[in-house]
C-alpha positions as CSV (number, residue, x, y, z in Angstrom):
1,M,10.9,12.0,9.7
2,T,8.9,12.1,6.5
3,R,7.6,14.6,3.9
4,E,4.0,13.3,3.7
5,Y,1.7,12.5,6.7
6,P,-2.0,12.6,6.7
7,P,-4.0,14.5,5.3
8,E,-1.3,15.3,3.0
9,V,-0.5,11.6,1.5
10,Y,-0.1,11.5,-2.4
11,G,2.3,8.5,-3.0
12,G,3.1,5.0,-1.6
13,A,5.8,6.4,0.8
14,G,3.0,8.5,2.3
15,V,1.0,5.3,2.6
16,H,3.7,3.3,4.3
17,V,4.4,6.0,6.8
18,E,0.6,6.4,7.7
19,Y,0.1,2.7,8.6
20,L,3.5,1.9,9.8
21,V,3.3,4.8,12.6
22,R,-0.3,3.5,13.4
23,E,1.1,0.0,14.4
24,L,4.5,1.3,15.9
25,E,2.4,3.3,18.3
26,R,1.2,-0.1,19.8
27,L,4.8,-1.1,20.5
28,V,6.9,2.1,21.1
29,D,6.8,5.8,21.6
30,V,6.5,7.9,18.3
31,E,6.9,11.1,17.4
32,V,6.2,12.3,13.9
33,R,8.0,15.1,12.2
34,C,6.9,16.3,8.7
35,F,6.6,18.4,6.3
36,G,3.8,21.2,5.4
37,A,1.0,22.7,7.7
38,P,0.4,22.2,11.0
39,R,-1.7,19.0,11.9
40,E,-2.7,16.6,14.6
41,G,-0.7,14.0,15.3
42,A,2.6,15.2,13.8
43,R,5.2,18.1,14.3
44,A,5.1,19.9,10.7
45,F,7.7,22.2,9.3
46,R,7.4,24.4,6.3
47,P,10.5,25.5,4.5
48,W,12.4,28.8,5.2
49,P,10.6,31.9,3.5
50,E,13.7,33.3,2.4
51,L,14.1,30.3,0.3
52,E,10.5,30.6,-1.8
53,P,11.9,31.4,-5.0
54,A,14.9,28.9,-4.7
55,S,15.0,25.3,-5.8
56,P,12.5,22.9,-4.4
57,A,15.4,20.9,-3.1
58,L,17.2,23.4,-1.3
59,Q,13.8,24.3,0.4
60,T,13.8,20.8,1.3
61,M,17.2,20.7,3.0
62,S,15.8,24.0,5.1
63,V,13.0,21.6,6.3
64,D,15.7,18.7,7.2
65,L,17.4,21.3,9.2
66,A,14.1,22.0,11.2
67,L,13.3,18.5,11.6
68,A,16.7,17.6,13.2
69,A,17.0,20.5,15.5
70,D,15.3,19.2,18.7
71,D,16.3,16.2,20.4
72,G,13.5,13.7,22.2
73,G,14.0,10.3,21.1
74,D,16.2,7.4,21.3
75,L,16.5,6.5,17.2
76,V,15.5,8.6,14.2
77,H,13.7,6.8,11.2
78,S,13.6,8.8,7.9
79,H,11.6,8.1,4.8
80,T,12.6,9.0,1.2
81,W,15.5,11.6,0.3
82,Y,13.3,14.3,1.3
83,A,13.8,13.3,5.2
84,N,17.0,11.2,4.7
85,L,19.2,14.2,5.5
86,G,17.2,15.3,8.4
87,G,17.7,12.0,9.7
88,H,21.5,12.1,9.1
89,L,21.9,15.4,10.9
90,A,19.9,14.1,13.9
91,K,22.1,11.4,14.2
92,L,25.2,13.6,14.2
93,L,23.6,16.3,16.6
94,H,22.1,14.2,19.4
95,G,24.0,10.9,19.0
96,V,21.2,8.6,17.9
97,P,21.0,5.7,15.7
98,H,19.5,6.5,12.1
99,V,17.3,4.0,10.2
100,A,16.4,5.2,6.7
101,T,13.7,3.4,4.8
102,T,14.4,3.2,0.6
103,H,11.2,3.7,-1.1
104,S,13.0,4.6,-4.3
105,L,16.4,5.6,-5.0
106,E,17.2,9.0,-6.5
107,P,20.0,7.7,-9.1
108,E,17.5,5.4,-10.6
109,R,15.2,8.1,-11.5
110,P,16.9,10.5,-13.8
111,W,13.6,12.0,-15.0
112,K,13.5,13.8,-11.5
113,A,15.9,16.3,-13.4
114,E,12.8,17.6,-15.2
115,Q,10.8,18.2,-11.9
116,L,13.7,19.5,-9.7
117,G,16.0,20.9,-12.4
118,E,19.5,19.8,-13.0
119,G,21.0,21.3,-9.9
120,G,18.1,20.4,-7.6
121,Y,18.4,16.6,-8.8
122,A,22.1,16.9,-7.9
123,L,20.9,18.1,-4.4
124,S,18.3,15.4,-3.9
125,C,20.8,12.7,-5.0
126,F,23.2,14.3,-2.5
127,C,21.0,14.4,0.6
128,E,19.9,10.7,-0.1
129,R,23.5,9.4,-0.5
130,T,24.9,11.4,2.7
131,G,21.8,9.9,4.8
132,L,21.9,6.3,3.4
133,E,25.5,5.8,3.3
134,A,26.0,6.8,7.1
135,A,23.0,5.4,8.3
136,D,23.0,2.6,10.8
137,G,20.2,0.5,9.3
138,V,19.1,0.9,5.8
139,I,15.4,-0.7,5.3
140,A,14.6,-2.0,1.7
141,V,11.0,-2.5,0.9
142,S,11.5,-5.6,-1.3
143,T,14.8,-7.6,-2.2
144,A,15.1,-6.1,-5.4
145,M,15.1,-2.7,-3.7
146,R,18.3,-4.0,-1.7
147,D,19.9,-5.2,-4.3
148,D,19.4,-1.5,-6.0
149,V,20.8,0.0,-2.8
150,L,24.1,-2.3,-2.5
151,R,24.7,-1.7,-6.5
152,V,24.0,2.0,-6.4
153,Y,25.5,2.9,-3.2
154,P,28.6,0.3,-2.9
155,A,29.9,2.3,0.3
156,I,27.0,0.5,2.3
157,E,27.9,-2.6,4.0
158,P,25.4,-5.5,3.0
159,D,24.7,-6.3,6.8
160,R,23.3,-2.9,7.2
161,V,20.5,-3.0,4.7
162,H,17.4,-5.1,5.7
163,V,14.3,-6.1,3.6
164,I,11.0,-5.2,5.3
165,H,8.3,-5.2,2.9
166,N,5.4,-2.8,2.5
167,G,2.1,-4.0,4.1
168,I,-1.4,-3.6,3.5
169,D,-4.7,-3.0,5.8
170,P,-7.2,-6.0,4.7
171,E,-10.0,-4.1,6.6
172,E,-9.7,-0.9,4.8
173,Y,-8.8,-2.6,1.4
174,R,-11.5,-5.1,0.9
175,P,-14.2,-5.4,-1.6
176,D,-16.7,-2.6,-1.6
177,R,-19.9,-3.4,-3.7
178,G,-21.3,0.2,-3.3
179,T,-21.3,2.0,-6.6
180,D,-21.5,5.7,-5.6
181,A,-18.1,6.7,-6.5
182,L,-18.6,4.8,-9.8
183,E,-21.7,7.2,-10.5
184,R,-19.8,10.3,-9.2
185,Y,-17.2,10.0,-11.7
186,G,-19.1,8.6,-14.7
187,V,-17.5,4.7,-14.9
188,D,-20.3,2.6,-16.3
189,R,-20.5,-0.5,-13.8
190,G,-22.2,-2.5,-16.5
191,V,-19.1,-2.3,-18.9
192,P,-15.6,-4.0,-18.1
193,S,-13.0,-1.6,-17.1
194,V,-9.4,-1.5,-17.0
195,L,-8.3,0.8,-14.0
196,F,-5.3,2.7,-13.4
197,V,-4.6,4.5,-10.0
198,G,-1.4,6.7,-9.5
199,R,0.4,9.9,-10.3
200,I,1.4,11.1,-13.6
201,T,5.0,10.5,-13.7
202,H,7.3,8.9,-15.9
203,Q,8.2,6.6,-13.2
204,K,4.3,5.4,-13.0
205,G,4.4,4.7,-16.8
206,V,1.2,6.1,-17.4
207,T,2.0,7.1,-21.2
208,H,3.0,3.5,-21.8
209,L,-0.5,2.4,-20.8
210,L,-2.2,5.5,-23.0
211,D,0.1,4.1,-25.8
212,A,-1.3,0.7,-25.5
213,A,-5.1,2.0,-25.5
214,D,-5.8,1.8,-28.9
215,A,-4.9,-2.1,-28.6
216,I,-7.1,-2.8,-25.7
217,D,-10.5,-4.1,-26.3
218,S,-12.7,-1.1,-27.2
219,R,-15.4,-2.7,-25.5
220,A,-13.8,-2.3,-22.3
221,Q,-13.6,1.3,-20.6
222,L,-10.3,2.6,-19.6
223,V,-10.5,4.5,-16.2
224,L,-7.6,6.7,-15.2
225,A,-7.5,7.8,-11.6
226,A,-4.6,10.1,-12.5
227,G,-3.4,13.7,-11.3
228,A,-0.5,15.4,-9.7
229,P,1.5,15.4,-12.9
230,D,5.6,15.9,-12.1
231,T,5.6,18.5,-15.0
232,E,3.4,20.9,-17.2
233,E,4.8,19.2,-20.2
234,L,3.6,15.9,-19.0
235,A,0.6,17.4,-18.1
236,R,0.1,18.8,-21.6
237,E,1.3,15.4,-23.1
238,T,-1.3,13.5,-21.0
239,E,-4.1,15.7,-22.0
240,T,-3.6,15.8,-25.6
241,T,-3.4,12.1,-26.0
242,V,-6.2,11.4,-23.7
243,E,-8.5,13.8,-26.2
244,R,-7.1,11.8,-29.1
245,L,-8.1,8.5,-27.4
246,R,-11.5,10.0,-26.7
247,A,-12.1,11.1,-30.1
248,E,-11.1,7.7,-31.8
249,R,-11.4,5.0,-29.4
250,G,-14.1,6.3,-26.6
251,G,-14.6,4.6,-23.6
252,I,-12.1,6.8,-21.7
253,V,-12.8,8.1,-18.0
254,W,-10.1,10.7,-16.7
255,I,-10.4,11.3,-13.0
256,E,-8.2,14.2,-12.9
257,K,-7.3,14.3,-9.0
258,M,-6.4,12.3,-6.1
259,L,-9.1,10.5,-4.7
260,E,-10.4,9.5,-1.5
261,R,-9.2,6.2,-0.2
262,R,-12.8,5.0,0.1
263,E,-13.5,5.9,-3.5
264,V,-10.2,4.1,-4.6
265,V,-11.3,0.9,-2.7
266,Q,-14.7,1.1,-4.5
267,L,-13.1,1.5,-8.0
268,L,-10.6,-1.2,-7.4
269,T,-13.3,-3.5,-6.5
270,H,-15.4,-3.2,-9.6
271,A,-12.5,-2.9,-12.1
272,T,-12.3,-6.0,-14.3
273,V,-8.2,-5.4,-14.3
274,F,-6.1,-3.2,-12.5
275,V,-3.0,-2.0,-14.4
276,C,0.5,-1.0,-12.9
277,P,2.8,-0.2,-16.3
278,S,5.6,1.4,-13.8
279,V,8.9,1.5,-15.0
280,Y,10.5,1.6,-11.9
281,E,8.7,0.3,-8.6
282,P,10.7,-0.9,-5.4
283,L,7.5,-2.7,-4.5
284,G,4.4,-1.1,-5.7
285,I,2.0,-1.1,-2.8
286,V,-0.6,0.0,-5.2
287,N,-0.7,-3.6,-6.4
288,L,-1.5,-5.1,-2.9
289,E,-4.3,-2.5,-2.8
290,A,-5.9,-4.1,-5.5
291,M,-5.1,-7.5,-4.8
292,A,-6.9,-7.0,-1.7
293,C,-10.0,-5.8,-3.3
294,E,-10.2,-8.9,-5.1
295,T,-9.0,-7.5,-8.4
296,A,-6.6,-9.1,-10.9
297,V,-3.4,-7.2,-11.9
298,V,-1.6,-6.7,-14.9
299,A,2.0,-5.1,-14.2
300,S,5.3,-4.6,-15.0
301,A,8.0,-7.1,-14.1
302,V,10.4,-4.5,-12.6
303,G,11.7,-3.9,-9.1
304,G,9.7,-5.5,-6.1
305,I,6.5,-6.0,-8.5
306,P,7.4,-9.8,-9.0
307,E,7.8,-10.2,-5.2
308,V,3.9,-9.2,-4.9
309,V,2.1,-10.2,-8.0
310,E,2.2,-14.2,-8.5
311,D,2.6,-14.3,-12.6
312,G,-0.3,-16.4,-13.8
313,V,-1.8,-16.8,-10.2
314,T,-3.0,-13.2,-8.9
315,G,-2.1,-11.5,-12.0
316,L,-0.2,-11.2,-15.1
317,L,3.4,-9.8,-15.2
318,V,4.9,-8.0,-18.8
319,P,8.1,-6.3,-19.8
320,P,8.4,-2.7,-18.6
321,A,7.8,0.1,-21.3
322,D,6.1,-2.5,-23.8
323,P,2.7,-1.0,-24.8
324,E,2.2,-4.3,-26.9
325,A,2.8,-6.8,-24.5
326,L,0.5,-4.9,-21.8
327,A,-2.4,-4.7,-24.1
328,A,-2.0,-8.1,-24.6
329,A,-2.0,-9.4,-21.4
330,V,-5.0,-6.8,-20.6
331,N,-7.2,-8.5,-23.3
332,E,-6.2,-11.8,-22.2
333,L,-8.1,-11.1,-19.0
334,L,-11.0,-9.1,-20.3
335,A,-11.4,-12.1,-22.8
336,D,-11.6,-14.5,-19.7
337,P,-13.7,-12.6,-16.8
338,E,-13.8,-15.8,-14.8
339,R,-10.0,-16.2,-14.7
340,A,-9.6,-12.5,-13.7
341,H,-11.8,-13.3,-11.0
342,R,-10.3,-16.3,-9.7
343,M,-6.9,-14.1,-9.8
344,G,-8.7,-11.4,-7.9
345,E,-9.6,-13.9,-5.4
346,A,-6.1,-15.5,-5.1
347,G,-4.7,-12.1,-4.9
348,R,-6.7,-11.3,-1.6
349,R,-5.4,-14.3,-0.2
350,R,-1.8,-13.8,-0.9
351,A,-2.2,-9.8,0.3
352,V,-3.8,-10.9,3.7
353,E,-1.5,-13.8,4.5
354,R,1.9,-12.3,3.3
355,F,1.6,-8.9,3.9
356,S,0.2,-7.1,7.1
357,W,1.3,-3.7,8.9
358,R,1.6,-5.6,12.2
359,A,4.5,-7.7,10.9
360,V,6.1,-4.9,9.2
361,A,6.0,-3.0,12.5
362,E,7.2,-6.1,14.6
363,R,10.2,-6.4,12.3
364,T,10.9,-2.5,12.3
365,V,11.0,-2.5,16.1
366,A,13.3,-5.4,16.3
367,L,15.6,-3.3,14.0
368,Y,15.5,-0.5,16.4
369,E,15.9,-2.6,19.5
370,R,19.0,-4.4,17.6
371,L,20.4,-1.0,17.1
372,V,19.8,0.8,20.1
373,G,21.1,-2.1,22.1
374,G,24.2,-2.4,20.1
């Protein structure tokens, strides 16, 4: 059970589900139930029409009811708060174990109140808490995420929380020396580039990157592949700052949409430095994607990021919400492109050797078998 499933994938949780399902299908029978329009490979459900003017969180709960309505499996696996309640209801209704993967935790993201409203945020927290506290197994995508789960939800016994990292497909995410995507979006391949890929949210820290932009070497271009703002206010704030930077600093390329995967890979390949300024990140799958494309990473030392980015080897870690430290680390690598190149090569080796979707699926199925057998 998941909100996101191809072709409607906009975040790390959707990427996780897409690749996990592909590998799980080699090992077990899988039926995907998701949100949204009808599509091949999944059963999709929309919110009840009667709730159209209501809170998005309440609309989500109506989809959860539909997700849980039909039987059809020995176990149910939900992803994110959007589907956690559906998984819990299926557990109760059909008497099957429920596994929930935590890609983030609602109480750790208070800014969601801006997106959902105070009442909607209360509902999203309720859905997550209800699903996780009663789940037979909780998967944390990093050790840091497991620590957060046990701290935020002390009612969950530690032996129910299992660390299974996110993965990467090194065949899809690998260096692409083509330049058509760069030309399409106005990225100058002859100039060093600092790249951000992500949604415009408080969580992803794009405002901190923009605050650092004035201190980043002006000879480098700042490429923002950033869309899907959480709120209109954040969208306006970002637009105002970008326009100021264009006028005062120059060298700003803002791609205001979610890109195709092939385009992202090409941008990552040609970037001198990839920046992940997140203030909250249970793992940070986008860092794995950059590393697999042989790009050095500058990232916040939060959540599970230090479990992915090896400081001084595959990139540099900086304190979160610290534009000065962020700019200094970026400039350090811009000034030493050979070092950045070595970090990129080390990053791909680490991504290929330590993180694979096949291993993720095998560990997930082992948990399924233990719960169903038990």
